[in-house]
DSSP file (Angstrom, degrees, kcal/mol; ACC not computed):
  #  RESIDUE AA STRUCTURE BP1 BP2  ACC     N-H-->O    O-->H-N    N-H-->O    O-->H-N    TCO  KAPPA ALPHA  PHI   PSI    X-CA   Y-CA   Z-CA
    1    1 A M     >        0   0    0      0, 0.0     4,-1.7     0, 0.0     5,-0.1   0.000 360.0 360.0 360.0 -33.1    0.0    0.0    0.0
    2    2 A Q  H  >  +     0   0    0      2,-0.2     4,-1.6     1,-0.2     5,-0.1   0.843 360.0  50.4 -70.3 -36.4    2.8    2.3    0.7
    3    3 A V  H  > S+     0   0    0      1,-0.2     4,-2.2     2,-0.2     5,-0.2   0.890 110.6  50.9 -60.5 -42.7    4.3    1.7   -2.8
    4    4 A M  H  > S+     0   0    0      1,-0.2     4,-2.4     2,-0.2    -2,-0.2   0.887 110.5  46.5 -68.5 -35.9    1.1    2.4   -4.3
    5    5 A M  H  X S+     0   0    0     -4,-1.7     4,-2.5     2,-0.2     5,-0.2   0.822 110.4  53.4 -73.8 -30.9    0.5    5.7   -2.5
    6    6 A T  H  X S+     0   0    0     -4,-1.6     4,-2.1     2,-0.2    -2,-0.2   0.927 113.2  43.3 -68.2 -44.9    4.1    6.9   -3.2
    7    7 A I  H  X S+     0   0    0     -4,-2.2     4,-1.9     2,-0.2    -2,-0.2   0.932 113.4  51.6 -64.2 -45.6    3.6    6.3   -6.9
    8    8 A Y  H  <>S+     0   0    0     -4,-2.4     5,-2.7    -5,-0.2     6,-0.3   0.896 115.0  42.0 -63.7 -40.6    0.1    7.8   -6.9
    9    9 A E  H ><5S+     0   0    0     -4,-2.5     3,-1.2     3,-0.2    -1,-0.2   0.859 110.3  58.2 -70.8 -34.6    1.4   11.0   -5.1
   10   10 A K  H 3<5S+     0   0    0     -4,-2.1    -2,-0.2     1,-0.3    -1,-0.2   0.870 107.5  45.1 -61.2 -39.2    4.4   11.2   -7.3
   11   11 A V  T ><5S-     0   0    0     -4,-1.9     3,-0.8    -5,-0.1    -1,-0.3   0.260 119.6-110.3 -92.1   9.9    2.4   11.3  -10.6
   12   12 A E  T < 5 -     0   0    0     -3,-1.2    -3,-0.2     1,-0.2    -2,-0.1   0.860  65.5 -62.9  62.2  39.5    0.0   14.0   -8.9
   13   13 A R  T 3 <S+     0   0    0     -5,-2.7    36,-1.5    -6,-0.2    -1,-0.2   0.690 107.2 120.9  69.9  21.3   -3.0   11.6   -8.7
   14   14 A I    <   +     0   0    0     -3,-0.8    37,-0.1    -6,-0.3    -2,-0.1   0.893  46.6  89.1 -81.2 -44.2   -3.3   11.2  -12.5
   15   15 A F        -     0   0    0     -7,-0.2     2,-0.1    -8,-0.2    34,-0.1  -0.267  59.4-158.0 -64.5 138.3   -2.8    7.4  -12.8
   16   16 A G     >  -     0   0    0     32,-0.1     4,-1.7    31,-0.1     5,-0.2  -0.131  46.6 -75.6 -92.4-162.3   -5.8    5.2  -12.6
   17   17 A Y  H  > S+     0   0    0      2,-0.2     4,-2.6     1,-0.2     5,-0.2   0.839 127.3  55.5 -72.6 -32.4   -5.6    1.5  -11.7
   18   18 A R  H  > S+     0   0    0      2,-0.2     4,-1.9     1,-0.2    -1,-0.2   0.955 113.4  37.3 -67.6 -50.4   -4.1    0.4  -15.0
   19   19 A Q  H  > S+     0   0    0      2,-0.2     4,-2.0     1,-0.2    -1,-0.2   0.841 115.6  56.3 -68.4 -32.6   -1.1    2.7  -15.0
   20   20 A L  H  X S+     0   0    0     -4,-1.7     4,-2.6     2,-0.2    -2,-0.2   0.924 107.0  48.9 -55.3 -51.8   -0.7    2.2  -11.3
   21   21 A T  H  X S+     0   0    0     -4,-2.6     4,-2.4     1,-0.2    -2,-0.2   0.889 109.8  52.1 -63.9 -39.8   -0.5   -1.5  -11.7
   22   22 A L  H  X S+     0   0    0     -4,-1.9     4,-2.2     2,-0.2    -1,-0.2   0.920 112.1  44.3 -56.2 -48.8    2.0   -1.2  -14.5
   23   23 A H  H  X S+     0   0    0     -4,-2.0     4,-2.2     1,-0.2    -2,-0.2   0.883 110.5  54.6 -70.3 -36.3    4.3    0.9  -12.5
   24   24 A M  H  X S+     0   0    0     -4,-2.6     4,-2.6     2,-0.2     5,-0.4   0.911 107.4  51.1 -63.3 -42.8    4.0   -1.1   -9.4
   25   25 A R  H  X S+     0   0    0     -4,-2.4     4,-1.7     1,-0.2     5,-0.2   0.903 111.8  47.0 -57.2 -43.0    5.0   -4.2  -11.3
   26   26 A R  H  < S+     0   0    0     -4,-2.2    -1,-0.2     1,-0.2    -2,-0.2   0.868 115.1  45.2 -65.4 -38.5    8.0   -2.6  -12.7
   27   27 A Q  H  < S+     0   0    0     -4,-2.2    -2,-0.2    -5,-0.2    -1,-0.2   0.847 124.8  29.6 -76.8 -34.3    9.1   -1.1   -9.3
   28   28 A T  H  < S-     0   0    0     -4,-2.6    -3,-0.2     2,-0.2    -2,-0.2   0.676  91.3-136.5-100.0 -17.0    8.6   -4.2   -7.2
   29   29 A G     <  +     0   0    0     -4,-1.7     2,-0.2    -5,-0.4    -4,-0.1   0.711  64.1 121.4  69.6  19.8    9.2   -6.9   -9.7
   30   30 A K  S    S-     0   0    0     -6,-0.3     2,-0.7    -5,-0.2    -1,-0.3  -0.718  73.4-102.3-109.4 163.4    6.2   -8.9   -8.5
   31   31 A T        -     0   0    0     -2,-0.2     2,-0.5    -3,-0.1    -6,-0.0  -0.769  44.2-179.3 -86.1 116.2    3.1  -10.1  -10.2
   32   32 A I        -     0   0    0     -2,-0.7     2,-0.2   -11,-0.1    -7,-0.1  -0.960  21.1-134.8-120.2 128.5    0.3   -7.7   -9.2
   33   33 A N     >  -     0   0    0     -2,-0.5     4,-1.6     1,-0.1     3,-0.2  -0.574   9.5-137.8 -81.8 142.6   -3.3   -8.1  -10.5
   34   34 A H  H  > S+     0   0    0     -2,-0.2     4,-1.9     1,-0.2     5,-0.1   0.797 104.1  60.1 -68.3 -24.8   -5.1   -5.0  -11.7
   35   35 A K  H  > S+     0   0    0      2,-0.2     4,-2.0     1,-0.2    -1,-0.2   0.839 103.2  52.0 -70.7 -32.4   -8.3   -6.1   -9.9
   36   36 A R  H  > S+     0   0    0     -3,-0.2     4,-2.7     2,-0.2     5,-0.2   0.932 109.8  48.9 -67.9 -46.3   -6.4   -6.0   -6.6
   37   37 A I  H  X S+     0   0    0     -4,-1.6     4,-2.4     1,-0.2    -2,-0.2   0.889 110.4  50.3 -61.2 -38.3   -5.2   -2.5   -7.2
   38   38 A K  H  X S+     0   0    0     -4,-1.9     4,-1.7     2,-0.2    -1,-0.2   0.892 111.0  48.7 -68.2 -40.1   -8.6   -1.3   -8.1
   39   39 A R  H  X S+     0   0    0     -4,-2.0     4,-2.2     2,-0.2    -2,-0.2   0.872 111.9  49.2 -64.4 -38.1  -10.0   -2.8   -5.0
   40   40 A L  H  X S+     0   0    0     -4,-2.7     4,-3.2     2,-0.2     5,-0.2   0.884 108.3  53.0 -69.9 -37.4   -7.4   -1.2   -2.9
   41   41 A M  H  X>S+     0   0    0     -4,-2.4     5,-2.4    -5,-0.2     4,-1.0   0.885 110.3  48.3 -61.1 -36.3   -7.8    2.1   -4.5
   42   42 A K  H  <5S+     0   0    0     -4,-1.7     3,-0.5     3,-0.2    -2,-0.2   0.952 113.1  47.4 -65.3 -50.4  -11.6    1.8   -3.7
   43   43 A V  H  <5S+     0   0    0     -4,-2.2    -2,-0.2     1,-0.3    -1,-0.2   0.913 114.1  46.4 -62.2 -41.8  -10.8    0.9   -0.1
   44   44 A M  H  <5S-     0   0    0     -4,-3.2    -1,-0.3    -5,-0.1    -2,-0.2   0.673 111.9-122.1 -76.9 -13.4   -8.2    3.7    0.4
   45   45 A G  T  <5 +     0   0    0     -4,-1.0     2,-0.4    -3,-0.5    -3,-0.2   0.808  64.2 135.5  77.7  31.8  -10.7    6.2   -1.2
   46   46 A I      < +     0   0    0     -5,-2.4     2,-0.3    -6,-0.2    -1,-0.3  -0.859  24.8 171.0-113.0 153.0   -8.4    7.3   -4.0
   47   47 A Q        -     0   0    0     -2,-0.4   -31,-0.1   -34,-0.1     2,-0.1  -0.985  33.6 -94.6-151.4 158.6   -9.2    7.8   -7.6
   48   48 A S        -     0   0    0     -2,-0.3     2,-0.5     1,-0.1   -34,-0.2  -0.312  40.6-104.5 -75.1 155.4   -7.6    9.2  -10.8
   49   49 A V        -     0   0    0    -36,-1.5     2,-0.7    -2,-0.1    -1,-0.1  -0.694  33.8-131.4 -76.8 121.2   -8.1   12.7  -12.1
   50   50 A I        -     0   0    0     -2,-0.5     2,-0.2    -3,-0.0    -1,-0.0  -0.710  27.2-152.9 -80.1 113.6  -10.5   12.5  -15.1
   51   51 A R        -     0   0    0     -2,-0.7     2,-0.3   -37,-0.1     3,-0.1  -0.596  17.4-108.9 -85.5 149.6   -8.7   14.5  -17.8
   52   52 A E        -     0   0    0     -2,-0.2    -1,-0.1     1,-0.1     4,-0.0  -0.613  44.2-100.8 -78.2 138.5  -10.6   16.3  -20.5
   53   53 A G    >   -     0   0    0     -2,-0.3     3,-0.6     1,-0.1     2,-0.3  -0.170  33.5-116.9 -60.7 148.8  -10.2   14.7  -23.9
   54   54 A R  T 3  S+     0   0    0      1,-0.2    -1,-0.1    -3,-0.1    -3,-0.0  -0.612  86.6  11.2 -86.7 145.1   -7.8   16.1  -26.4
   55   55 A G  T 3  S+     0   0    0     -2,-0.3     2,-0.4     1,-0.2    -1,-0.2   0.748  71.6 168.2  71.3  27.4   -8.9   17.4  -29.8
   56   56 A K    <   -     0   0    0     -3,-0.6     2,-0.2     1,-0.0    -1,-0.2  -0.614  27.4-140.4 -78.4 129.6  -12.6   17.5  -29.2
   57   57 A S        -     0   0    0     -2,-0.4    -1,-0.0     1,-0.0     3,-0.0  -0.555   7.0-123.4 -93.5 155.7  -14.1   19.5  -32.0
   58   58 A M        -     0   0    0     -2,-0.2     2,-0.1     1,-0.1    -1,-0.0  -0.751  35.8-101.4 -90.5 137.4  -17.0   21.9  -31.7
   59   59 A P        -     0   0    0      0, 0.0    -1,-0.1     0, 0.0     0, 0.0  -0.356  40.4-116.5 -56.3 139.0  -20.1   21.3  -33.8
   60   60 A T    >>  -     0   0    0      1,-0.1     4,-1.1    -2,-0.1     3,-0.7  -0.484  15.5-123.0 -76.8 148.7  -20.2   23.6  -36.9
   61   61 A P  H 3> S+     0   0    0      0, 0.0     4,-2.0     0, 0.0    -1,-0.1   0.786 107.9  68.4 -60.0 -30.0  -23.0   26.1  -37.2
   62   62 A L  H 3> S+     0   0    0      1,-0.2     4,-1.0     2,-0.2    -2,-0.0   0.875  96.9  51.4 -60.8 -35.7  -24.0   24.6  -40.5
   63   63 A H  H <> S+     0   0    0     -3,-0.7     4,-0.8     1,-0.2     3,-0.4   0.918 111.0  48.1 -69.1 -40.7  -25.1   21.4  -38.9
   64   64 A N  H >X S+     0   0    0     -4,-1.1     4,-1.5     1,-0.2     3,-0.6   0.853 101.6  64.4 -66.8 -31.4  -27.3   23.3  -36.4
   65   65 A R  H 3X S+     0   0    0     -4,-2.0     4,-1.0     1,-0.2    -1,-0.2   0.834  99.3  52.4 -63.5 -33.7  -28.9   25.4  -39.1
   66   66 A S  H 3< S+     0   0    0     -4,-1.0    -1,-0.2    -3,-0.4     4,-0.2   0.771 108.3  51.1 -77.3 -21.5  -30.5   22.5  -40.8
   67   67 A R  H X< S+     0   0    0     -4,-0.8     3,-0.8    -3,-0.6    -1,-0.2   0.841 107.7  53.6 -77.2 -33.5  -32.1   21.3  -37.6
   68   68 A R  H 3< S+     0   0    0     -4,-1.5    -2,-0.2     1,-0.2    -1,-0.2   0.735  93.0  69.3 -76.4 -23.4  -33.6   24.8  -36.9
   69   69 A T  T 3<        0   0    0     -4,-1.0    -1,-0.2     1,-0.3    -2,-0.1   0.648 360.0 360.0 -71.4 -12.0  -35.4   25.2  -40.1
   70   70 A S    <         0   0    0     -3,-0.8    -1,-0.3    -4,-0.2    -2,-0.1   0.498 360.0 360.0 -62.0 360.0  -37.9   22.5  -39.3
């Protein structure tokens, strides 16, 4: 649990259970299941920061015009 918290705080709470599992496997050299990490995160009350998607486009006004004419 201490290893998990140090990694979690080091990456500024961005990692979810998938990335946290990968980094813990690399750091400890042990087999760690992602389901265990997910469960421990839930018990400890920690969760990843949900980032806004990159490159989301805005709808063009032309598309909205066709809907309004009805």
